[in-house]
C-alpha positions as CSV (number, residue, x, y, z in Angstrom):
1,M,-56.8,45.9,-51.2
2,H,-54.7,44.2,-48.5
3,I,-53.1,40.7,-48.5
4,L,-52.0,38.1,-46.0
5,F,-49.1,35.9,-47.1
6,D,-46.8,33.2,-45.8
7,E,-43.1,34.1,-45.9
8,A,-41.0,31.0,-44.8
9,G,-43.6,30.1,-42.2
10,K,-44.2,33.6,-41.0
11,L,-47.5,35.3,-41.5
12,L,-47.2,38.9,-42.9
13,T,-49.7,41.5,-44.1
14,G,-49.4,44.4,-46.5
15,R,-51.0,46.6,-49.1
16,L,-51.3,45.1,-52.6
17,L,-49.7,47.4,-55.1
18,S,-49.7,45.4,-58.3
19,E,-50.3,41.9,-59.5
20,A,-48.6,39.8,-62.2
21,E,-49.3,36.3,-63.4
22,S,-47.2,34.5,-60.7
23,S,-46.2,37.3,-58.3
24,L,-47.5,40.2,-56.3
25,Q,-45.9,43.6,-55.3
26,V,-46.8,44.3,-51.7
27,E,-46.0,47.2,-49.4
28,L,-45.5,46.4,-45.8
29,D,-46.5,48.6,-42.9
30,S,-42.8,49.6,-42.6
31,G,-43.0,51.0,-46.1
32,K,-40.7,48.3,-47.5
33,R,-41.9,46.9,-50.8
34,V,-41.5,43.1,-51.4
35,K,-42.2,40.7,-54.2
36,V,-44.4,37.8,-53.1
37,K,-45.1,34.6,-55.0
38,A,-48.8,34.3,-55.9
39,A,-48.9,30.9,-54.4
40,N,-47.9,32.3,-51.0
41,A,-50.9,34.6,-50.8
42,L,-53.4,33.2,-48.3
43,L,-56.1,35.9,-48.0
44,R,-57.2,39.1,-49.6
45,F,-59.1,41.6,-47.5
46,E,-60.3,45.2,-47.3
47,K,-60.8,45.5,-43.5
48,P,-59.4,45.8,-40.9
49,A,-56.1,47.6,-41.6
50,P,-53.0,45.3,-41.8
51,S,-51.5,46.8,-38.7
52,Q,-54.6,45.9,-36.7
53,L,-55.3,42.5,-38.1
54,M,-52.5,40.4,-36.8
55,P,-52.6,41.7,-33.1
56,A,-56.4,41.1,-33.0
57,A,-56.2,37.7,-34.7
58,T,-53.4,36.6,-32.5
59,A,-55.3,37.5,-29.3
60,M,-58.4,35.7,-30.6
61,A,-56.3,32.6,-31.5
62,E,-54.9,32.4,-28.0
63,A,-58.4,32.3,-26.6
64,M,-59.4,29.4,-28.9
65,E,-59.7,26.0,-27.2
66,L,-57.6,23.5,-29.2
67,E,-59.6,20.5,-28.1
68,L,-62.8,22.1,-29.3
69,A,-61.2,23.3,-32.6
70,Y,-59.9,19.7,-33.1
71,E,-63.4,18.4,-32.5
72,F,-65.0,20.9,-34.9
73,A,-62.5,20.6,-37.7
74,P,-63.5,18.5,-40.7
75,E,-62.2,15.0,-41.0
76,D,-60.9,15.5,-44.5
77,E,-58.4,18.1,-45.6
78,F,-59.6,21.6,-45.0
79,G,-58.6,25.2,-45.2
80,F,-58.3,27.7,-42.3
81,A,-61.4,29.5,-43.4
82,D,-63.3,26.2,-43.1
83,L,-62.2,25.9,-39.5
84,A,-63.2,29.5,-38.8
85,H,-66.7,28.8,-40.2
86,E,-67.1,25.7,-38.1
87,Y,-65.6,27.2,-34.9
88,F,-66.9,30.8,-34.9
89,S,-69.8,30.9,-37.3
90,D,-70.6,30.5,-40.9
91,K,-70.2,34.3,-41.3
92,A,-66.7,34.3,-39.8
93,G,-64.9,37.5,-41.0
94,T,-61.3,38.2,-41.8
95,T,-60.1,38.5,-38.2
96,E,-61.8,35.1,-37.3
97,Q,-60.3,33.4,-40.3
98,V,-56.8,34.7,-39.6
99,A,-57.2,33.7,-35.9
100,A,-58.1,30.1,-37.1
101,L,-55.0,30.2,-39.3
102,V,-52.8,31.3,-36.4
103,C,-54.3,28.6,-34.2
104,L,-53.7,25.9,-36.8
105,Q,-50.1,27.0,-37.5
106,G,-49.3,27.0,-33.8
107,A,-50.7,23.5,-33.0
108,P,-48.8,21.0,-35.3
109,H,-49.5,18.2,-32.8
110,Y,-53.2,18.7,-33.5
111,F,-53.2,19.6,-37.2
112,R,-50.8,18.6,-39.9
113,R,-49.9,20.9,-42.8
114,A,-51.3,19.7,-46.2
115,G,-50.3,22.7,-48.3
116,K,-50.4,26.5,-48.1
117,G,-53.2,27.3,-45.7
118,R,-54.4,23.7,-45.9
119,Y,-54.5,21.2,-42.9
120,K,-55.6,17.8,-41.8
121,K,-56.4,16.5,-38.4
122,A,-53.8,14.3,-36.7
123,P,-55.0,10.8,-36.0
124,P,-56.3,10.4,-32.4
125,E,-53.5,7.9,-31.4
126,I,-50.8,10.2,-32.7
127,L,-52.4,13.2,-31.0
128,A,-52.4,11.3,-27.7
129,Q,-48.8,10.5,-28.0
130,A,-47.9,14.1,-28.8
131,L,-49.9,15.4,-25.9
132,A,-48.2,12.9,-23.6
133,A,-44.8,14.0,-24.8
134,I,-45.7,17.7,-24.3
135,E,-46.9,17.0,-20.8
136,K,-43.7,15.0,-20.1
137,K,-41.6,17.9,-21.4
138,K,-43.5,20.3,-19.1
139,Q,-42.8,18.0,-16.1
140,V,-39.1,17.7,-17.0
141,Q,-38.8,21.5,-17.3
142,A,-40.5,21.9,-13.9
143,Q,-38.0,19.4,-12.5
144,I,-35.1,21.3,-14.1
145,E,-36.4,24.5,-12.5
146,A,-36.8,22.8,-9.1
147,W,-33.3,21.3,-9.2
148,A,-31.8,24.6,-10.3
149,A,-33.5,26.3,-7.4
150,E,-32.1,23.7,-5.0
151,L,-28.6,24.2,-6.4
152,A,-28.7,27.9,-6.2
153,A,-29.9,27.6,-2.6
154,G,-26.8,25.4,-1.7
155,T,-28.3,21.9,-1.9
156,C,-27.5,19.3,-4.5
157,P,-30.3,17.0,-5.7
158,E,-29.3,13.4,-5.6
159,P,-29.8,12.9,-9.4
160,V,-27.4,15.7,-10.1
161,R,-24.9,14.3,-7.6
162,Q,-25.0,10.9,-9.4
163,Q,-24.3,12.5,-12.7
164,L,-21.6,14.9,-11.3
165,Y,-18.6,13.8,-13.4
166,K,-20.6,13.3,-16.6
167,I,-22.0,16.8,-16.2
168,L,-18.6,18.3,-15.7
169,F,-16.5,16.4,-18.2
170,K,-18.6,14.6,-20.7
171,P,-22.1,16.2,-20.6
172,D,-25.2,15.1,-22.3
173,K,-26.5,18.6,-23.0
174,N,-30.1,17.3,-23.4
175,A,-30.0,15.7,-19.9
176,P,-32.2,17.5,-17.3
177,E,-29.4,17.2,-14.7
178,Y,-27.0,19.1,-17.0
179,K,-29.7,21.7,-17.9
180,A,-30.4,22.3,-14.2
181,V,-26.7,23.0,-13.5
182,V,-26.5,25.4,-16.4
183,E,-29.7,27.2,-15.4
184,A,-28.6,27.4,-11.8
185,A,-25.1,28.7,-12.8
186,R,-26.7,31.3,-15.1
187,N,-29.2,32.5,-12.6
188,S,-26.7,32.7,-9.7
189,H,-23.9,34.0,-11.9
190,T,-21.6,31.3,-10.5
191,A,-19.2,29.0,-12.4
192,P,-20.6,25.4,-12.5
193,L,-17.7,23.9,-10.5
194,A,-18.0,26.5,-7.8
195,L,-21.8,26.1,-7.8
196,L,-21.5,22.3,-7.3
197,Q,-18.9,22.8,-4.6
198,N,-21.2,25.2,-2.7
199,A,-24.1,22.8,-3.1
200,G,-22.1,20.0,-1.5
201,A,-22.0,17.8,-4.6
202,I,-18.2,17.6,-4.2
203,R,-17.5,16.5,-0.6
204,S,-13.8,15.6,-1.1
205,A,-11.3,17.1,-3.4
206,Y,-9.3,13.9,-3.4
207,Q,-12.4,11.9,-4.4
208,F,-13.1,14.5,-7.1
209,H,-9.8,13.8,-8.7
210,W,-9.9,10.1,-8.2
211,Q,-13.5,9.6,-9.4
212,R,-12.9,11.9,-12.3
213,F,-9.9,9.7,-13.4
214,L,-12.0,6.5,-13.0
215,F,-14.8,8.1,-15.0
216,D,-12.4,8.9,-17.8
217,Q,-10.2,5.8,-17.8
218,F,-12.1,3.1,-15.9
219,P,-15.9,3.8,-16.5
220,K,-16.7,0.1,-15.7
221,G,-14.6,0.1,-12.5
222,T,-11.2,-1.2,-11.6
223,G,-12.3,-4.8,-10.8
224,F,-11.2,-7.8,-12.9
225,P,-13.4,-10.5,-14.4
226,P,-12.7,-14.0,-13.1
227,L,-9.4,-15.0,-14.7
228,Q,-7.0,-17.9,-14.2
229,A,-3.4,-17.6,-15.0
230,P,-2.6,-19.9,-18.0
231,A,0.0,-22.5,-17.2
232,I,3.3,-22.5,-19.1
233,A,3.4,-25.6,-21.3
234,D,7.1,-25.5,-22.2
235,E,9.5,-27.8,-20.4
236,L,12.0,-25.2,-19.4
237,P,15.6,-26.0,-18.3
238,L,16.7,-24.8,-14.9
239,A,19.4,-22.1,-15.0
240,N,22.6,-22.6,-13.1
241,V,22.4,-19.2,-11.4
242,Q,21.2,-17.6,-8.1
243,A,19.4,-14.5,-9.1
244,F,18.3,-11.5,-7.1
245,S,15.8,-8.7,-7.7
246,I,16.0,-5.0,-6.6
247,D,12.6,-3.3,-6.2
248,D,10.7,-1.1,-3.8
249,S,9.1,-2.8,-0.7
250,A,5.6,-2.3,-2.1
251,T,6.3,-3.9,-5.5
252,T,4.5,-7.1,-6.2
253,E,5.0,-7.1,-9.9
254,I,8.6,-8.2,-9.8
255,D,9.5,-8.2,-13.5
256,D,13.3,-8.4,-13.4
257,A,16.2,-10.0,-11.6
258,L,20.0,-10.2,-12.1
259,S,22.7,-12.8,-11.7
260,L,26.5,-13.0,-12.2
261,Q,28.7,-15.9,-13.1
262,G,32.5,-16.2,-13.5
263,L,33.6,-13.4,-11.1
264,G,37.4,-13.5,-10.7
265,Q,37.8,-15.8,-13.7
266,G,38.5,-13.1,-16.3
267,S,35.2,-13.4,-18.1
268,V,31.9,-12.5,-16.3
269,T,28.4,-13.2,-17.5
270,L,25.6,-10.9,-16.5
271,G,22.2,-12.5,-16.5
272,I,19.2,-10.3,-16.9
273,H,16.1,-12.3,-16.1
274,I,12.6,-11.1,-17.0
275,A,9.4,-12.6,-15.8
276,A,7.8,-14.5,-18.7
277,P,4.0,-14.2,-18.8
278,G,4.5,-14.3,-22.6
279,L,5.2,-18.0,-22.4
280,A,1.7,-18.7,-21.2
281,V,-0.5,-15.6,-22.0
282,L,-1.3,-15.7,-25.7
283,P,-2.5,-12.9,-27.9
284,D,-6.3,-12.5,-27.9
285,G,-6.7,-14.8,-24.9
286,A,-8.8,-13.8,-21.8
287,V,-5.8,-12.4,-19.9
288,D,-4.4,-10.6,-22.9
289,Q,-7.8,-8.9,-23.5
290,V,-7.7,-7.5,-20.0
291,A,-4.1,-6.4,-20.3
292,R,-4.7,-4.8,-23.7
293,Q,-7.6,-2.9,-22.3
294,R,-5.6,-1.5,-19.3
295,L,-2.2,-1.3,-21.1
296,S,-0.3,-0.4,-18.0
297,T,-0.3,-0.3,-14.2
298,V,-1.4,3.0,-12.8
299,Y,0.7,4.3,-9.9
300,M,-0.2,7.0,-7.3
301,P,0.7,7.7,-3.7
302,G,-0.8,5.1,-1.5
303,H,-2.4,3.0,-4.2
304,K,-2.1,1.5,-7.6
305,I,-4.3,-0.1,-10.3
306,T,-2.5,-3.1,-11.7
307,M,-2.6,-4.1,-15.3
308,L,-3.2,-7.7,-14.4
309,P,-5.1,-9.3,-11.5
310,D,-3.0,-10.2,-8.5
311,D,-3.5,-13.9,-8.9
312,V,-2.1,-13.7,-12.4
313,V,0.8,-11.5,-11.3
314,Q,1.7,-14.0,-8.6
315,A,1.8,-16.8,-11.1
316,Y,4.6,-15.2,-13.0
317,T,6.3,-12.7,-10.6
318,L,10.0,-13.4,-9.7
319,L,9.4,-14.2,-6.1
320,E,12.3,-15.3,-3.9
321,G,12.5,-19.0,-3.1
322,R,11.0,-20.1,-6.4
323,D,12.3,-21.3,-9.7
324,C,10.5,-18.8,-11.9
325,P,10.0,-19.0,-15.7
326,A,12.0,-16.2,-17.3
327,V,13.2,-14.8,-20.6
328,S,16.9,-14.4,-19.8
329,L,19.5,-12.3,-21.6
330,Y,23.1,-13.4,-20.8
331,V,25.8,-10.8,-21.7
332,T,29.4,-11.8,-21.3
333,F,32.1,-9.1,-20.4
334,D,35.8,-9.1,-20.2
335,E,36.3,-8.7,-16.5
336,A,39.2,-6.3,-16.9
337,T,38.1,-4.1,-19.7
338,L,34.3,-4.6,-19.4
339,A,34.1,-5.1,-23.2
340,I,31.1,-7.2,-24.4
341,T,32.3,-10.5,-25.8
342,A,29.0,-12.4,-26.3
343,S,25.3,-12.4,-25.7
344,R,22.5,-14.9,-25.9
345,T,18.8,-15.3,-25.0
346,A,17.4,-18.3,-23.2
347,L,13.9,-19.4,-22.1
348,E,14.3,-21.1,-18.8
349,R,13.5,-21.4,-15.1
350,V,15.6,-19.2,-12.9
351,P,16.1,-19.7,-9.1
352,I,15.4,-16.4,-7.3
353,A,17.5,-16.3,-4.2
354,I,16.4,-13.0,-2.7
355,N,14.2,-10.0,-3.4
356,L,16.2,-6.9,-2.4
357,R,14.2,-3.8,-1.4
358,H,16.1,-0.7,-2.3
359,D,14.2,1.6,0.1
360,Q,15.5,-0.6,3.0
361,L,19.0,-0.9,1.6
362,D,20.0,2.4,0.0
363,A,21.5,3.6,3.2
364,V,23.5,0.3,3.5
365,I,24.6,-0.4,-0.1
366,T,26.5,2.8,-0.6
367,E,29.4,3.7,-2.8
368,A,31.8,3.2,0.1
369,W,30.4,-0.2,1.0
370,L,30.6,-1.4,-2.6
371,E,34.2,-0.2,-2.8
372,G,35.1,-2.1,0.4
373,A,35.7,1.1,2.5
374,A,32.7,0.6,4.7
375,P,32.4,-2.2,7.3
376,T,30.0,-5.1,6.7
377,A,29.6,-6.2,10.3
378,D,26.0,-4.8,10.7
379,V,24.9,-5.9,7.2
380,Q,22.7,-9.0,7.0
381,P,24.7,-12.1,6.0
382,E,22.8,-12.7,2.8
383,I,23.4,-9.1,1.7
384,A,27.1,-9.3,2.7
385,Q,27.5,-12.4,0.5
386,L,26.3,-10.3,-2.5
387,Q,29.0,-7.6,-2.0
388,P,31.3,-8.9,-4.7
389,S,28.5,-9.2,-7.2
390,L,27.0,-5.8,-6.3
391,A,30.5,-4.2,-6.4
392,F,31.0,-5.6,-10.0
393,L,27.5,-4.4,-11.0
394,W,28.3,-1.0,-9.6
395,R,31.5,-0.8,-11.6
396,L,29.8,-2.2,-14.8
397,A,26.8,0.3,-14.4
398,R,29.1,3.3,-14.3
399,H,31.0,1.9,-17.3
400,L,27.8,1.4,-19.4
401,K,26.6,4.8,-18.4
402,A,29.8,6.4,-19.5
403,Q,29.6,4.6,-22.9
404,R,26.1,5.8,-23.5
405,E,27.1,9.4,-22.6
406,V,29.8,9.2,-25.3
407,V,27.1,8.3,-27.9
408,R,24.7,10.8,-26.3
409,G,27.3,13.5,-26.8
410,K,26.9,15.0,-23.3
411,P,26.9,13.6,-19.8
412,E,23.7,13.0,-17.9
413,N,23.5,15.5,-15.1
414,F,20.3,15.0,-13.2
415,N,20.7,17.4,-10.4
416,R,17.3,16.9,-8.8
417,P,16.3,14.0,-6.6
418,D,13.4,11.6,-7.1
419,Y,10.7,12.1,-4.5
420,T,8.9,9.3,-2.7
421,F,5.4,9.6,-1.1
422,R,4.2,7.5,1.8
423,L,0.8,7.8,3.4
424,E,0.2,7.0,7.0
425,G,-2.9,5.1,8.1
426,V,-4.3,4.1,4.8
427,A,-7.4,2.1,5.8
428,G,-8.3,-0.4,3.1
429,D,-7.1,-0.4,-0.5
430,E,-7.6,3.2,-1.3
431,P,-6.6,6.4,0.5
432,T,-9.4,8.8,1.6
433,G,-7.4,11.9,0.9
434,D,-6.9,13.1,4.5
435,E,-4.0,10.8,5.5
436,R,-0.8,12.2,6.7
437,V,1.8,12.2,4.0
438,Q,5.6,11.8,4.2
439,I,7.7,13.0,1.3
440,G,11.2,11.6,1.0
441,T,14.0,11.9,-1.5
442,R,16.0,9.3,-3.3
443,R,19.1,10.5,-5.2
444,R,19.0,9.8,-8.9
445,G,21.9,7.5,-9.8
446,A,22.1,5.8,-6.3
447,P,24.1,2.6,-6.6
448,L,21.2,0.1,-6.6
449,D,19.1,2.4,-8.8
450,L,22.0,2.7,-11.4
451,M,22.7,-1.0,-11.4
452,V,19.1,-1.8,-12.3
453,S,18.6,1.0,-14.8
454,E,21.8,0.2,-16.7
455,A,21.0,-3.5,-16.8
456,M,17.5,-2.7,-18.1
457,I,18.8,-0.3,-20.7
458,L,21.3,-3.0,-21.8
459,A,18.5,-5.5,-22.1
460,N,16.0,-3.2,-23.9
461,S,18.7,-2.0,-26.4
462,T,20.1,-5.5,-27.0
463,W,16.8,-7.1,-27.6
464,G,15.7,-4.2,-29.7
465,N,18.7,-4.7,-32.0
466,W,18.1,-8.5,-32.0
467,L,14.5,-8.1,-33.1
468,A,15.6,-5.9,-36.0
469,D,18.4,-8.4,-37.0
470,C,15.8,-11.2,-37.1
471,G,13.4,-9.2,-39.2
472,V,10.8,-9.2,-36.5
473,P,8.9,-6.0,-35.7
474,G,8.8,-4.6,-32.2
475,I,7.6,-1.5,-30.4
476,Y,10.5,0.9,-30.1
477,R,11.0,4.3,-28.4
478,S,13.2,6.6,-30.4
479,Q,14.5,10.2,-30.3
480,A,16.2,11.7,-33.3
481,S,18.3,14.2,-31.3
482,L,18.7,16.1,-28.1
483,Q,17.7,19.4,-29.7
484,P,14.9,21.2,-27.9
485,G,11.5,20.2,-29.1
486,V,12.5,16.8,-30.4
487,K,10.2,14.4,-28.7
488,V,10.4,10.7,-28.0
489,R,8.3,8.7,-30.4
490,M,7.0,5.2,-30.5
491,G,7.1,3.1,-33.6
492,T,7.8,-0.3,-35.1
493,K,11.3,0.5,-36.6
494,A,14.6,0.2,-34.8
495,Q,15.9,3.8,-34.7
496,P,18.4,5.5,-32.4
497,H,17.4,7.0,-29.0
498,A,19.5,10.1,-28.6
499,G,18.3,10.7,-25.1
500,I,19.6,7.4,-23.9
501,G,22.5,7.0,-26.3
502,V,21.6,3.6,-27.8
503,K,21.2,2.3,-31.3
504,S,17.6,1.2,-30.6
505,Y,15.4,0.9,-27.6
506,A,12.4,-1.5,-27.1
507,W,10.7,-1.7,-23.8
508,S,10.8,-5.4,-22.9
509,T,11.7,-5.6,-19.2
510,S,8.3,-5.0,-17.5
511,P,5.8,-7.4,-19.1
512,L,3.7,-7.6,-15.9
513,R,3.0,-3.9,-15.7
514,R,3.4,-2.5,-19.3
515,Y,1.5,-4.0,-22.2
516,V,4.1,-2.9,-24.7
517,D,6.7,-5.0,-22.9
518,L,4.4,-8.0,-23.1
519,V,4.0,-7.5,-26.9
520,N,7.8,-7.2,-27.3
521,Q,8.3,-10.3,-25.1
522,W,6.1,-12.4,-27.5
523,Q,8.3,-11.2,-30.4
524,I,11.5,-12.0,-28.4
525,I,10.3,-15.5,-27.5
526,A,9.6,-16.1,-31.2
527,C,13.2,-15.1,-32.0
528,A,14.6,-17.3,-29.2
529,R,12.7,-20.3,-30.6
530,H,13.1,-19.8,-34.3
531,G,16.1,-17.5,-34.8
532,K,16.3,-16.0,-38.3
533,T,13.0,-17.5,-39.3
534,A,11.2,-15.9,-36.4
535,A,9.4,-13.4,-38.7
536,L,7.1,-16.3,-39.9
537,A,6.2,-17.5,-36.3
538,A,6.0,-14.2,-34.4
539,P,2.5,-13.1,-33.4
540,F,2.9,-9.7,-35.0
541,K,4.2,-9.5,-38.6
542,P,5.8,-6.5,-40.3
543,K,3.3,-3.6,-40.9
544,D,0.8,-5.4,-38.7
545,A,-2.2,-3.1,-38.1
546,N,-2.6,-4.5,-34.7
547,L,0.9,-3.4,-33.7
548,F,0.1,0.2,-34.7
549,A,-3.2,0.0,-32.8
550,V,-1.3,-1.1,-29.7
551,I,1.1,1.8,-30.0
552,S,-1.7,4.4,-30.4
553,A,-3.7,3.0,-27.5
554,F,-0.7,2.6,-25.2
555,D,0.6,6.1,-26.0
556,A,-2.7,7.7,-25.0
557,A,-3.2,5.6,-21.9
558,Y,0.3,6.0,-20.7
559,T,0.1,9.8,-21.1
560,A,-3.2,9.8,-19.2
561,Y,-1.9,7.6,-16.4
562,N,1.3,9.6,-16.0
563,G,-0.7,12.8,-15.9
564,F,-2.9,11.4,-13.2
565,Q,0.0,10.3,-11.1
566,N,1.6,13.7,-11.4
567,G,-1.7,15.3,-10.4
568,M,-2.0,13.0,-7.3
569,E,1.6,13.7,-6.3
570,R,0.9,17.4,-6.6
571,Y,-2.3,16.9,-4.4
572,W,-0.3,15.2,-1.7
573,T,2.5,17.8,-1.9
574,L,-0.1,20.5,-1.2
575,Q,-1.4,18.4,1.7
576,Y,2.1,18.2,3.0
577,L,2.4,22.0,3.0
578,R,-0.8,22.2,5.1
579,Q,0.2,19.4,7.5
580,Q,3.7,20.8,8.1
581,N,2.3,24.4,8.3
582,I,4.7,25.5,5.6
583,T,3.9,29.1,4.7
584,E,7.3,29.9,3.1
585,L,9.8,28.0,1.1
586,T,13.0,28.5,-0.9
587,A,12.9,28.0,-4.6
588,T,14.7,28.4,-7.9
589,L,13.3,30.4,-10.8
590,V,12.6,28.1,-13.7
591,K,11.3,30.5,-16.3
592,D,9.2,33.6,-16.5
593,N,7.3,33.7,-13.2
594,L,7.5,29.9,-12.4
595,V,9.7,28.6,-9.6
596,R,10.6,25.1,-8.4
597,A,10.7,24.4,-4.7
598,D,14.2,23.3,-3.5
599,T,13.1,20.4,-1.3
600,L,9.6,19.5,-2.6
601,P,8.2,18.3,-6.0
602,L,6.4,21.5,-6.6
603,V,6.4,24.1,-9.3
604,L,4.3,27.2,-8.8
605,P,3.7,30.7,-10.3
606,V,4.9,33.6,-8.2
607,M,4.5,37.4,-8.2
608,G,7.6,39.6,-7.8
609,A,9.9,37.6,-10.1
610,D,9.9,40.1,-12.9
611,G,13.5,40.9,-14.0
612,L,15.0,38.0,-12.2
613,P,17.2,35.7,-14.3
614,R,16.6,32.0,-14.7
615,G,18.2,30.1,-11.8
616,A,17.7,32.9,-9.3
617,H,17.4,31.6,-5.8
618,V,14.5,33.1,-3.9
619,R,12.3,32.9,-0.8
620,V,8.6,32.6,-1.6
621,K,5.6,33.3,0.6
622,L,2.8,30.9,-0.2
623,G,-0.8,31.9,-0.9
624,E,-4.0,29.9,-0.4
625,I,-4.1,26.3,-1.6
626,D,-6.9,25.2,-4.0
627,D,-7.3,21.4,-3.8
628,M,-9.8,21.4,-6.7
629,T,-7.5,23.0,-9.2
630,L,-4.3,21.8,-7.5
631,D,-3.2,25.4,-7.5
632,V,-1.1,27.5,-5.2
633,H,0.5,30.8,-5.9
634,G,3.3,32.6,-4.2
635,T,5.1,35.9,-3.8
636,V,8.8,36.4,-3.9
637,I,9.8,38.1,-0.6
638,E,13.6,37.8,-0.8
639,R,16.4,36.9,-3.2
640,L,18.8,34.6,-1.6
641,D,21.7,34.6,-4.1
642,L,23.8,37.4,-5.4
643,P,22.7,39.0,-8.6
644,A,26.2,38.3,-10.1
645,D,25.9,34.5,-9.5
646,D,26.1,32.4,-12.6
647,V,22.8,30.9,-13.7
648,A,22.8,27.1,-13.5
649,E,21.2,25.5,-16.5
650,E,18.7,22.7,-16.1
651,E,19.5,19.2,-17.5
652,D,17.8,19.2,-20.8
653,G,17.0,15.5,-20.6
654,G,14.9,15.7,-17.5
655,E,11.2,16.2,-17.1
656,E,9.6,19.6,-16.7
657,E,6.8,19.8,-14.3
658,E,3.7,21.6,-15.4
659,L,1.0,23.3,-13.4
660,A,-2.5,22.0,-13.0
661,T,-5.1,23.8,-15.0
662,P,-8.4,24.8,-13.3
663,V,-11.4,22.4,-13.6
664,A,-10.1,20.3,-16.6
665,L,-7.0,19.3,-14.5
666,A,-5.1,18.4,-17.7
667,I,-1.8,17.9,-16.0
668,N,0.5,17.0,-18.8
669,V,4.0,15.6,-18.6
670,D,6.8,16.6,-20.8
671,D,7.7,13.8,-23.2
672,A,11.4,14.0,-22.5
673,E,12.9,10.6,-21.6
674,V,14.0,9.7,-18.1
675,E,14.9,6.1,-18.8
676,A,18.6,7.2,-19.1
677,A,18.5,7.8,-15.3
678,T,16.2,5.0,-14.5
679,A,14.8,2.5,-17.1
680,Q,12.2,1.6,-14.6
681,P,11.1,4.8,-12.9
682,V,10.8,4.7,-9.1
683,Q,7.3,3.5,-8.3
684,T,5.3,5.4,-5.8
685,P,4.8,2.8,-3.1
686,G,1.3,1.7,-2.3
687,P,-0.2,0.2,0.9
688,A,1.4,-3.0,2.3
689,G,0.7,-5.9,0.0
690,A,-0.3,-3.8,-2.9
């Protein structure tokens, strides 16, 4: 006696050895003996042999017409033998019955299970839907195969092109476009990115990086909804100063300006005036919602994405010739010793006399000019009039820097320049990626740079301490020590920043381009209005969940934006190598097999550096440039310094460049602080009027 049984949905046959009340002992064709529940036994038979039954029944089932079987099947619940008698004949044998069972089991859209070996016809409307879904699936699969064939042949179907960035970075693995790329890559033994490049889906490496960033960070585009800058309702007093700002020529978000009073009188008051959108823009308002969504202005060579619409920016920016609302910090110094004797904060209107542009003046306002050793005949009269004020600020900046270095425990020694990128012939708002690029340098600690950075550090640290004294929470940046691996953190408590050398540090001086600064400005305004009772009136209270949410969102966005800016600067550096036909360059070994170019913002891996000490000066021959992965390799062809030379250590407070990684392009930036060198990092200039 033989038996057919169901084992977890699989039909098996074997020779019946013994039988108990609820189980059977069965020997399979392989010789293996298994215990089978009696309820799983579907059919007992003598002929044919088990090894012959299933192949014959399967072949017969494949020849059955499902539509006809559905028509012949009883309307009520039935067994597979019932269908065999209706479909084949009333004398259907074992093979026919098993064929009917195989047919029923393989057509769940036609027949529903009603028990072991029992079935029921699917309702006609459900069957119609199922058949339509099956047909659609066949059509989709045919479309996938057709798209895959096109991709493998070097042509990109338009639907795949439209889903390019989603396929590469955030794929829906059930989408036919994604499946087509996977199938084509598998069939052609080609990596998906290379496959899409070969098929023409990626026409421009620059657009690939740009659109990928927009896909990740601005999926709804970079446009703004219709917004109107709220008016400042306060009746603000007019400050008795003539302030001036120092920014790059392309800067439209002029957040800060400076003024001096009392020069030559023994007591000098420095005014640090910060644009005051916080006096008009309120938390949860329409403008705030946009700013909180973007969190920061995004900078890149030749372009930027502002945190706020230009109309809103222009309402609050510190533009020359206007009396601009500002949150002002006045710090009074003894003119001889430069000791701080007093400080106060005021909400007021500040006359902005002039907007200085450091990229036009760095060659004019030099150390020699500030110390009176350089002639002023060729200097514009309005600039010459500022010489006494700028000279004092230069002296004060060096003093403040020296004081911070005492607290810091070591001097700041940034021995690399800041690089600036300028694109020629940018047509429209955005570069196309093939413009000619000029890369310049700006020495860290240049006079104008140091004046602004020290003033901003003074404001951010003073206001950070003041918020803590008033019991008002703010958003702080802190660093426990300068030990390697100790990162800069953001939090709501006033804690020391070892990298800068201050008791506390709260970003507050760029409210038009950083959301954290706007949040802190709201808290500072509350302190200015209410003093020690400000904690009750401030928008954010201690342990406010919204404040922690801002920190988390800002940290993620700011890291992503900085990574993208670094990636774009690397892209344009590689274009510069091409445009200038640079095939060799001199570099310094950073670590392992990484070198840093001497005159370009470029770190790259090299061969032939094994055994060389850190700091070795070498000549490198460059390999091929890959614009997609932002990668270039090199080979050391000559060592330029003597092996006995001392190795110069890098400044441990600076940033460390990292290489782009293929495809993912996750270009990270080291979290080491650079505010000590420049509280407001040099902005990569965009097109005129940006």
